[in-house]
Each structure stands twice: as C-alpha cells, then as structure tokens.
N, C-alpha and C positions, 0 to 999 in steps of 0.2 A: 394579430391575435396571439395570445400566450398559449403555450402548450400546457397540457395537464401537469407535466413534470415540473415546469417552471412555477406554476401556480402552487403546487404542493411545497416546493422548495421555499417560495416566498412566505407561505403560511408557517412553515417550520422555523424559518429565520425570525419571523415576526413574534412568534410565541415562544421562542427559545426551546423548541422541541428537538431533541437529539435523536435522529433516526439511525438505528444501527445498520439498516440495509442501504443507507446512502453510500454510494461509491466514494464520495469525498471523505466520509468518516473513516472508512477502511484505509484509504490511502494516507490520511493524516495520522492514523494510529501506526501504520507501518513506518512512516517517516520518523515518528517519535521513537519507535523501537530501533530503527537504524541509527538514529542520532545517539541513542544510549550505547549501542554496541560498537559503533565505528566513528565516534566523535573525533578522535584525534588521528584517525587512520586516513590514508589517502584513498581508500576505497570509495568514499563518498564522491570524490571527484570523477570517478569512472561511471557512476550511475547517471544515466541521462533522462530516463522517463519511467514512470510507473503508471500502469493502466489496470483497472479492476474490471473484470468481466466474468460473469457466471461463476462466482465463488473462487476465482483464481486471479492472482496478480501476475502480470507480465512485467518483468524488470528488464529494461533495455540497458545494456552495459557496453562499454567500448573496449574492454580487455578481458580475455578468457580467464585470466588468473583470478579475477573478481568472482567469477562463477564458481571456481573451485573453492575459494574461501567461504562464500556464502552458502554453498551447497551443504556443507557440513553443519551449518547453523540453521538450516531451513526449517526443520521441525520445531526447534525452540522459538524461532521467530513467529511461525504460524500460531503456536500455542500462546505466545505473549500477546499477539494482536487480538486473537479471539478472547483472551481473558480481559483485555482492555475494553473490548466492545461489549462483553457480557453475553455474547452469543457466538455460536460456531458458524461464522460466515465465510471465513477464509479457509479453503480446503487445500490449496496448492499454490506454489510459487514456481513460475516458469521463467527461465532466463533466455534472453535473446541478445545476440551480438549485433551492434549497429556501428556504422562508421563514425569516427570522431569528428 
C-alpha cells in the first residue's frame, strides 16, 4: 500500500506541479545555490549530506573550516534559496561535523 506522501508526490510528478514545501525542492534549490557560490572551490568536496526538516537544513561536513567559510554566507544563502522558491520556507542552516 502506498503512503499518502508517495501518492501526492506521484500526482505532482505526473502533472508537473512544483510544490514549494517539498523537501526535495528546497534541497535542490540549495544545491543549485551552493554550485553557484562554490563551483570551483574544494568546499563542495567536504559537504557530505543535506537534510531538510522543519524549516531548517542540516549540512553535514567533514571539516570545520567549511563551517567557518559557509557561516559567513549563511544569511545570503537562505535569502537566495527562499527567493528561488518564491516563499520563505528555509529559516536556518545548521552545520554538523561527520567523519569522512
């Protein structure tokens, strides 16, 4: 039996409806923004995982220097993602260090 979430996702895919509250849309928008800002930078290699939960994204990184670099750009990244989605869905970015 399909879950309600899967059924809604299938309908949105079938009719090409873009849901702004879809976690995949928020993560895709963030990835696009990170590619713009850090395309030629080795920072992208240290980012391991992105998870969206309750209006915040948790970025798992393998090196603390990446957190320092991205912490300064955090507000601009949040604004750019929200502008791309057309709605204020992303409120915070949290960083977590994970083993490589």
